[in-house]
C-alpha positions as CSV (number, residue, x, y, z in Angstrom):
1,X,42.7,-48.1,43.6
2,X,42.7,-47.3,39.8
3,X,40.0,-48.5,39.2
4,X,37.8,-46.1,40.9
5,X,38.5,-43.4,38.4
6,X,36.0,-45.1,35.6
7,X,32.8,-45.5,37.9
8,X,31.3,-42.2,36.1
9,X,31.9,-43.5,32.4
10,X,29.9,-46.4,32.6
11,X,26.7,-44.4,31.8
12,X,25.2,-46.2,28.8
13,X,24.7,-43.3,25.6
14,X,21.5,-43.8,23.5
15,X,23.4,-43.3,20.1
16,X,27.2,-44.9,20.7
17,X,27.6,-49.2,20.8
18,X,30.0,-49.1,23.7
19,X,28.1,-50.9,26.3
20,X,28.0,-53.8,23.1
21,X,31.6,-53.8,21.9
22,X,33.2,-54.2,25.6
23,X,33.3,-57.3,25.3
24,X,35.3,-57.4,22.1
25,X,37.4,-55.2,23.4
26,X,38.3,-56.9,26.8
27,X,38.9,-60.1,24.5
28,X,41.3,-58.4,21.9
29,X,43.2,-57.3,25.1
30,X,42.8,-60.4,26.7
31,X,44.9,-62.0,24.2
32,X,47.3,-59.3,23.5
33,X,48.2,-60.3,27.1
34,X,48.3,-63.5,27.0
35,X,50.8,-63.4,24.3
36,X,53.2,-61.9,26.5
37,X,52.8,-64.5,29.2
38,X,53.4,-66.9,26.7
39,X,56.4,-66.2,25.6
40,X,56.9,-65.5,29.2
41,X,55.9,-68.8,30.0
42,X,57.9,-70.8,27.4
43,X,61.1,-69.4,28.8
44,X,60.5,-70.3,32.3
45,X,60.2,-73.9,30.7
46,X,63.3,-73.6,28.6
47,X,65.2,-72.9,32.2
48,X,63.1,-75.6,33.9
49,X,63.7,-78.2,31.4
50,X,67.6,-77.6,31.9
51,X,66.9,-78.2,35.3
52,X,65.0,-81.0,35.3
53,X,61.7,-79.0,36.1
54,X,58.3,-80.8,34.5
55,X,56.2,-77.4,34.0
56,X,53.6,-77.3,31.4
57,X,52.4,-75.4,28.6
58,X,48.8,-73.3,29.8
59,X,45.7,-74.5,28.1
60,X,43.1,-72.7,26.1
61,X,39.4,-73.0,26.4
62,X,37.8,-69.9,23.9
63,X,39.1,-66.2,23.8
64,X,38.1,-65.0,26.9
65,X,38.5,-68.5,29.2
66,X,41.8,-69.9,30.1
67,X,43.6,-71.9,32.3
68,X,47.3,-71.7,33.3
69,X,48.7,-74.5,35.1
70,X,51.6,-73.6,37.1
71,X,53.8,-74.6,40.3
72,X,53.0,-73.3,43.2
73,X,53.9,-70.2,44.0
74,X,55.9,-68.8,47.0
75,X,54.5,-65.6,48.5
76,X,56.6,-63.7,47.2
77,X,55.2,-64.6,43.4
78,X,51.7,-64.0,44.9
79,X,52.5,-60.6,45.5
80,X,54.2,-60.0,42.0
81,X,50.4,-61.7,40.9
82,X,48.3,-59.2,42.7
83,X,50.9,-56.9,41.3
84,X,50.5,-57.6,37.7
85,X,46.6,-57.7,38.4
86,X,46.3,-54.2,39.6
87,X,48.5,-53.5,36.3
88,X,46.2,-55.1,34.0
89,X,43.1,-53.4,35.8
90,X,44.5,-50.0,35.3
91,X,45.8,-51.0,31.4
92,X,41.7,-52.0,30.9
93,X,40.8,-48.8,32.3
94,X,43.0,-46.6,30.5
95,X,41.8,-48.5,27.0
96,X,38.0,-48.0,28.4
97,X,38.7,-44.4,28.8
98,X,40.3,-43.8,25.6
99,X,37.6,-45.6,23.6
100,X,34.7,-43.6,25.9
101,X,36.5,-40.7,24.8
102,X,36.5,-41.1,21.2
103,X,32.8,-42.3,21.6
104,X,31.5,-38.7,23.0
105,X,33.5,-37.0,20.2
106,X,31.1,-39.1,17.6
107,X,28.1,-38.2,19.6
108,X,28.9,-34.6,19.6
109,X,28.9,-34.7,15.9
110,X,26.2,-37.1,15.2
111,X,24.0,-34.8,17.6
112,X,25.0,-32.5,15.7
113,X,23.5,-33.4,12.5
114,X,20.8,-34.7,13.8
115,X,20.3,-31.3,15.3
116,X,16.4,-30.3,14.8
117,X,14.8,-26.5,15.2
118,X,11.1,-26.0,15.9
119,X,9.7,-23.7,13.0
120,X,7.2,-22.6,15.6
121,X,9.0,-21.1,18.4
122,X,13.0,-22.0,16.6
123,X,14.2,-23.6,19.5
124,X,15.9,-26.4,19.4
125,X,13.7,-29.2,19.7
126,X,15.9,-31.9,21.5
127,X,15.1,-35.4,21.9
128,X,11.2,-34.9,22.9
129,X,8.3,-35.8,20.9
130,X,8.0,-34.1,17.5
131,X,6.4,-33.6,14.1
132,X,7.3,-33.2,10.7
133,X,5.4,-30.8,8.2
134,X,7.1,-30.1,4.9
135,X,10.3,-30.5,5.5
136,X,9.7,-28.6,8.8
137,X,9.5,-29.7,12.4
138,X,8.0,-28.7,15.5
139,X,7.3,-29.0,19.4
140,X,3.5,-30.5,19.5
141,X,2.0,-27.5,21.1
142,X,4.0,-25.2,18.5
143,X,2.4,-27.1,15.4
144,X,-1.3,-24.4,15.5
145,X,-3.4,-23.6,13.1
146,X,-2.7,-20.5,10.7
147,X,-6.2,-19.2,11.2
148,X,-7.1,-19.1,14.9
149,X,-4.0,-19.9,16.6
150,X,-4.5,-23.0,18.5
151,X,-2.6,-26.2,18.1
152,X,-3.4,-28.8,15.5
153,X,-4.1,-32.3,17.3
154,X,-6.0,-33.5,15.2
155,X,-4.3,-37.0,12.9
156,X,-6.1,-34.4,9.6
157,X,-5.6,-31.1,8.7
158,X,-5.4,-28.7,5.4
159,X,-2.4,-27.0,3.6
160,X,-2.0,-24.1,2.0
161,X,1.6,-23.7,0.5
162,X,3.2,-24.4,3.7
163,X,0.9,-22.9,6.3
164,X,-1.6,-25.5,8.1
165,X,-5.0,-25.1,9.1
166,X,-7.5,-27.2,10.7
167,X,-10.1,-28.8,8.2
168,X,-12.8,-26.3,9.8
169,X,-10.8,-22.9,9.9
170,X,-10.0,-23.8,6.1
171,X,-13.1,-24.5,5.3
172,X,-14.2,-21.0,6.9
173,X,-11.2,-19.5,4.6
174,X,-12.4,-21.2,1.3
175,X,-15.4,-22.4,1.2
176,X,-18.2,-19.3,0.1
177,X,-21.0,-18.6,2.2
178,X,-24.3,-17.4,1.5
179,X,-25.2,-14.0,2.0
180,X,-28.7,-14.9,2.4
181,X,-28.9,-17.3,4.8
182,X,-25.3,-17.7,6.3
183,X,-24.8,-21.3,5.3
184,X,-22.0,-22.8,3.5
185,X,-23.5,-23.1,-0.2
186,X,-23.6,-26.8,-0.6
187,X,-22.6,-28.7,-3.3
188,X,-24.8,-30.0,-6.6
189,X,-24.9,-33.1,-8.0
190,X,-21.6,-33.4,-8.9
191,X,-19.9,-32.7,-6.5
192,X,-19.5,-28.9,-7.4
193,X,-20.3,-25.7,-5.5
194,X,-22.5,-23.9,-7.7
195,X,-23.7,-20.2,-6.5
196,X,-25.4,-17.4,-7.8
197,X,-23.5,-13.8,-7.6
198,X,-25.1,-10.6,-8.8
199,X,-22.7,-9.2,-11.4
200,X,-22.6,-5.2,-9.3
201,X,-23.0,-6.0,-5.7
202,X,-21.4,-9.3,-5.9
203,X,-23.6,-11.1,-3.4
204,X,-23.1,-14.6,-3.5
205,X,-26.4,-16.5,-2.3
206,X,-27.3,-20.2,-2.7
207,X,-29.4,-20.6,-6.0
208,X,-32.6,-21.9,-3.9
209,X,-32.9,-19.0,-2.4
210,X,-34.6,-17.6,-6.3
211,X,-37.1,-19.2,-6.1
212,X,-38.2,-19.7,-2.5
213,X,-39.6,-16.2,-2.2
214,X,-37.0,-14.2,-0.5
215,X,-37.6,-10.5,-1.2
216,X,-35.8,-8.9,-3.6
217,X,-35.2,-5.3,-3.7
218,X,-36.9,-3.8,-6.7
219,X,-34.5,-0.7,-6.7
220,X,-30.8,-2.0,-6.3
221,X,-32.0,-5.9,-7.0
222,X,-30.2,-7.6,-3.6
223,X,-31.6,-10.2,-2.2
224,X,-32.8,-10.1,1.1
225,X,-31.0,-11.4,4.2
226,X,-31.8,-13.6,7.0
227,X,-30.8,-10.7,9.9
228,X,-32.4,-7.5,7.9
229,X,-35.8,-6.5,7.1
230,X,-36.8,-5.2,4.1
231,X,-39.9,-2.4,3.9
232,X,-43.0,-3.3,2.1
233,X,-44.4,-1.0,-0.4
234,X,-47.5,-2.6,-1.0
235,X,-47.9,-3.6,-4.3
236,X,-45.8,-6.3,-4.8
237,X,-42.2,-4.6,-4.2
238,X,-39.8,-4.7,-1.8
239,X,-37.1,-1.9,-0.6
240,X,-33.7,-2.5,1.2
241,X,-32.9,-0.1,4.1
242,X,-30.2,1.8,2.0
243,X,-32.6,2.3,-1.1
244,X,-35.2,3.6,2.0
245,X,-32.9,5.6,3.3
246,X,-33.6,8.6,-0.3
247,X,-37.0,7.1,-1.4
248,X,-39.2,9.3,-2.8
249,X,-42.3,8.4,-1.7
250,X,-45.2,10.7,-3.3
251,X,-45.7,13.3,-6.0
252,X,-45.1,16.3,-3.7
253,X,-42.1,15.0,-2.5
254,X,-41.0,14.5,-6.4
255,X,-41.6,18.0,-7.5
256,X,-38.3,19.5,-7.1
257,X,-36.2,16.9,-8.6
258,X,-38.6,17.0,-11.6
259,X,-38.1,20.5,-12.1
260,X,-33.9,20.0,-11.6
261,X,-34.1,17.5,-14.1
262,X,-36.1,20.2,-17.2
263,X,-33.8,22.9,-15.6
264,X,-31.1,20.2,-16.6
265,X,-32.6,20.1,-20.4
266,X,-32.7,23.8,-20.8
267,X,-29.0,23.7,-19.7
268,X,-28.9,21.5,-23.2
269,X,-30.6,23.7,-25.4
270,X,-33.3,21.3,-25.1
271,X,-36.1,22.9,-23.5
272,X,-39.6,21.4,-22.6
273,X,-42.3,24.3,-24.1
274,X,-45.1,22.6,-22.6
275,X,-45.6,21.9,-18.7
276,X,-45.8,17.9,-19.0
277,X,-47.8,16.8,-15.5
278,X,-46.0,14.1,-13.5
279,X,-47.3,11.5,-11.0
280,X,-45.7,8.9,-8.4
281,X,-48.2,6.0,-9.2
282,X,-48.7,2.4,-7.7
283,X,-47.7,-1.0,-9.9
284,X,-51.0,-1.7,-10.5
285,X,-51.8,1.9,-11.9
286,X,-48.5,1.9,-13.9
287,X,-49.6,-1.3,-15.6
288,X,-52.8,-0.4,-16.1
289,X,-51.4,3.0,-17.6
290,X,-49.7,1.1,-20.2
291,X,-52.6,-1.4,-21.5
292,X,-54.4,1.9,-22.2
293,X,-51.5,3.7,-24.1
294,X,-51.6,2.0,-28.1
295,X,-48.2,2.6,-28.7
296,X,-44.6,2.5,-27.3
297,X,-42.2,0.3,-26.2
298,X,-41.9,-0.9,-22.8
299,X,-38.9,-2.4,-20.6
300,X,-39.5,-6.2,-19.7
301,X,-39.6,-7.6,-17.1
302,X,-40.8,-4.5,-15.4
303,X,-41.8,-1.1,-16.8
304,X,-40.9,1.8,-13.9
305,X,-41.6,4.6,-16.2
306,X,-44.3,5.9,-19.0
307,X,-44.7,8.7,-21.2
308,X,-48.4,9.2,-22.0
309,X,-49.5,10.1,-25.4
310,X,-53.7,9.3,-24.5
311,X,-56.1,10.6,-22.5
312,X,-56.2,8.4,-19.2
313,X,-57.3,8.3,-15.5
314,X,-54.7,7.6,-13.4
315,X,-54.7,7.0,-9.8
316,X,-51.8,9.2,-7.9
317,X,-49.7,8.9,-4.8
318,X,-50.4,12.0,-3.5
319,X,-49.1,11.3,0.0
320,X,-46.2,10.0,1.8
321,X,-47.0,7.1,3.9
322,X,-44.8,6.0,7.2
323,X,-43.8,2.8,6.3
324,X,-45.0,0.7,3.6
325,X,-48.0,1.1,2.2
326,X,-49.7,2.4,5.2
327,X,-51.3,5.7,5.4
328,X,-51.1,5.9,1.6
329,X,-53.3,8.7,0.2
330,X,-54.5,7.2,-3.4
331,X,-56.3,10.2,-6.1
332,X,-57.9,9.2,-9.2
333,X,-56.9,12.1,-11.3
334,X,-58.2,12.3,-15.1
335,X,-55.3,13.3,-17.6
336,X,-56.9,15.4,-21.0
337,X,-54.7,15.8,-23.7
338,X,-52.9,19.3,-24.5
339,X,-50.1,18.2,-26.5
340,X,-48.8,15.4,-27.7
341,X,-48.0,14.2,-24.2
342,X,-50.1,14.0,-21.9
343,X,-48.3,13.1,-18.6
344,X,-45.5,11.4,-17.2
345,X,-45.7,8.6,-15.0
346,X,-43.2,6.9,-12.0
347,X,-43.3,4.2,-9.4
348,X,-43.4,5.7,-6.4
349,X,-41.1,4.0,-3.5
350,X,-38.0,4.0,-6.1
351,X,-34.3,6.0,-4.6
352,X,-34.1,9.6,-5.8
353,X,-31.4,8.6,-8.6
354,X,-33.4,6.2,-9.6
355,X,-36.6,8.1,-9.8
356,X,-33.9,10.6,-11.5
357,X,-33.0,8.6,-14.1
358,X,-36.0,7.4,-14.6
359,X,-37.4,10.9,-15.3
360,X,-34.7,12.1,-17.5
361,X,-35.7,9.0,-19.6
362,X,-39.4,9.4,-20.2
363,X,-38.6,13.3,-20.7
364,X,-36.7,12.7,-23.4
365,X,-39.5,10.8,-25.0
366,X,-41.8,13.8,-24.1
367,X,-39.1,16.0,-25.9
368,X,-39.3,14.2,-29.2
369,X,-42.8,13.7,-29.4
370,X,-43.1,17.9,-28.7
371,X,-41.1,18.2,-31.1
372,X,-43.3,16.4,-33.9
373,X,-42.4,16.8,-37.8
374,X,-40.0,19.5,-39.2
375,X,-41.0,20.6,-42.3
376,X,-38.3,21.6,-44.6
377,X,-38.2,24.5,-47.0
378,X,-35.1,23.4,-49.0
379,X,-34.6,20.2,-51.4
380,X,-31.3,19.5,-51.4
381,X,-28.6,20.4,-48.2
382,X,-25.5,19.2,-47.6
383,X,-25.3,17.5,-44.8
384,X,-22.7,17.5,-42.3
385,X,-22.0,14.2,-41.0
386,X,-22.1,12.5,-44.2
387,X,-20.3,15.3,-46.7
388,X,-22.6,14.0,-49.1
389,X,-25.3,16.0,-51.5
390,X,-29.1,14.0,-50.2
391,X,-32.7,15.3,-51.0
392,X,-34.6,16.1,-48.0
393,X,-37.9,15.4,-47.3
394,X,-40.5,16.2,-44.4
395,X,-38.7,14.5,-41.3
396,X,-39.4,14.7,-37.8
397,X,-38.7,12.7,-34.3
398,X,-42.0,10.8,-34.5
399,X,-42.1,7.5,-35.6
400,X,-38.7,6.1,-34.6
401,X,-37.7,2.6,-34.3
402,X,-37.3,0.9,-30.7
403,X,-33.7,1.0,-30.5
404,X,-33.3,4.5,-32.0
405,X,-36.1,6.0,-29.7
406,X,-34.8,3.9,-26.7
407,X,-31.1,4.5,-27.2
408,X,-31.2,8.2,-27.2
409,X,-33.3,8.5,-24.2
410,X,-31.3,6.3,-22.1
411,X,-28.1,8.1,-23.3
412,X,-29.7,11.0,-21.6
413,X,-30.8,9.2,-18.4
414,X,-27.1,8.1,-18.6
415,X,-25.8,11.8,-18.6
416,X,-27.8,12.9,-15.6
417,X,-26.6,10.2,-13.5
418,X,-22.9,10.8,-15.0
419,X,-23.9,14.6,-13.9
420,X,-25.0,13.6,-10.4
421,X,-22.1,10.4,-9.8
422,X,-18.7,12.0,-11.3
423,X,-16.1,9.9,-11.1
424,X,-17.6,6.8,-12.2
425,X,-15.9,5.5,-15.3
426,X,-18.3,2.3,-16.9
427,X,-17.7,4.2,-20.4
428,X,-15.7,7.0,-22.2
429,X,-17.9,10.2,-20.8
430,X,-20.7,11.8,-21.9
431,X,-20.1,14.9,-19.8
432,X,-18.7,16.9,-23.2
433,X,-21.6,15.6,-25.2
434,X,-23.2,19.3,-24.2
435,X,-21.5,22.5,-23.9
436,X,-23.4,23.7,-21.3
437,X,-25.4,21.2,-18.7
438,X,-27.1,22.4,-15.6
439,X,-25.8,21.6,-12.0
440,X,-28.6,22.2,-10.5
441,X,-29.4,19.2,-9.1
442,X,-26.5,18.5,-7.6
443,X,-27.3,20.6,-4.2
444,X,-26.8,18.9,-1.0
445,X,-24.2,15.9,-0.3
446,X,-24.2,12.0,-1.0
447,X,-23.9,9.5,1.2
448,X,-21.9,6.6,0.1
449,X,-24.3,4.2,-0.2
450,X,-26.2,7.1,-2.8
451,X,-23.0,7.4,-4.5
452,X,-23.1,3.3,-5.3
453,X,-26.4,3.1,-5.8
454,X,-26.0,5.8,-8.5
455,X,-22.9,3.8,-10.3
456,X,-25.2,0.7,-10.1
457,X,-27.8,2.4,-12.0
458,X,-25.6,3.8,-14.4
459,X,-24.0,0.0,-14.7
460,X,-27.4,-1.3,-15.3
461,X,-27.9,1.1,-18.4
462,X,-24.5,-0.1,-19.5
463,X,-25.0,-3.3,-19.7
464,X,-28.5,-4.0,-20.4
465,X,-29.2,-6.8,-22.6
466,X,-32.4,-6.0,-24.5
467,X,-31.8,-4.9,-28.1
468,X,-34.0,-1.9,-27.9
469,X,-32.8,-0.8,-24.0
470,X,-29.1,-2.0,-24.2
471,X,-28.4,-2.0,-27.8
472,X,-30.1,1.3,-28.6
473,X,-27.8,3.0,-25.7
474,X,-24.7,1.2,-27.0
475,X,-25.4,2.7,-30.6
476,X,-26.6,6.3,-29.9
477,X,-23.6,6.4,-26.8
478,X,-21.1,5.8,-29.4
479,X,-23.0,8.0,-31.9
480,X,-23.1,10.7,-29.1
481,X,-19.4,10.5,-28.0
482,X,-18.2,10.8,-31.7
483,X,-20.4,13.6,-32.9
484,X,-21.9,15.5,-29.7
485,X,-25.4,15.1,-28.5
486,X,-27.0,18.0,-30.8
487,X,-25.4,16.5,-33.9
488,X,-26.5,13.4,-33.6
489,X,-30.1,14.5,-32.9
490,X,-30.1,16.4,-36.0
491,X,-29.4,13.4,-37.8
492,X,-32.0,11.3,-36.0
493,X,-34.7,13.5,-37.1
494,X,-33.1,13.9,-40.8
495,X,-32.7,9.9,-40.9
496,X,-34.6,8.2,-38.2
497,X,-31.2,6.9,-37.7
498,X,-27.9,7.3,-35.7
499,X,-24.8,8.4,-37.7
500,X,-22.0,6.1,-38.1
């Protein structure tokens, strides 16, 4: 039977409308056949009328149901009816096959227009479940966090550009963490993330750590983190482990560095004629010496070095402790005045480069005071800087204002650091200010941590905000870069101010 050829075509399609329109197609086909039968039946009626037959026209009830009233047929007539039925079934089958073919082509085109490629695995998504995000489609298991790589199954997630993240992963990436307590930095009352950040080390921390007694390194200013412990020095100061590696803990250990810096001065034709005693002291001893000093300008909030001009009894550190203040050997020492400078005092327990920078600064104070007042024999002289004829009087390096004295001392401190840490360019180099500078203090290599410390100490000098130390240094530095160190010192000796 021809009808058996269309059994495999009866499967439903999720894209087509074949099943729903089957009745319509069958109705149209039946109308066409009925018209054919009607025209054939009319001829028979006419023939029957001429022969006296009494046949009736067919009755129609709706579009699909019909009743044909005809005289009884013979066996041959029934065979013809069966044949016509087979032909009708075959015609219906051909029509359905043609419609299914057209529907299949339409379905293929429709599927091609709806093809979805997974943005994760680049494979066809097909007819399964999928996710859409920013115009891209994903298999559910392919929609993954950019940070951790695991699938995102939550209803809420974070987007950065076209990358998706778990909310927790995105917070880990973008929300700053405190480098002291390692917690997320909390928001303030306005809902903003507020934190402190060191200008050189970029250490971020909660504002509360400035007031909760968190230890701060007395050398590099970094706060003590919860996974590291600083070394207490016994006088209220603490030292981080990096600074501790090169710390100078007693007067004996500091002597080679002190003599190296004196040689550095001598290499710039600034020899110190007197032997100035040098002591490493604790904070309390230094503060007591400052109180006993009648003159001088001191750096606040804490002074690390002092050039004494008065006779005092000072307690120095003579023996290096093993850890903190345990094992310190202190001895009082009477400092008598044999010249304009009694002694140089420096805080103990500071790294080598910081101790050297303090010594270079204080030695410049000593050099200025030892030169004292210079008598000028000539009455008139043409100055090298201003090219003007001006009267000359008794002048010298005494009683300089703080900006001039502290400024030029900071320049010498910076120059020595620059010779120890070459390559750091926070401002124009001063290395060419002196034609001959000693390199006797450059013996031995430095670790990267120590070089970074040297850069920090230079950064502190350059960016100091105090009028005397910061403003004075910048004015002195500009003069030395323009005229050189020797001509700048000569101008200070004559006028008490920097050349401009």
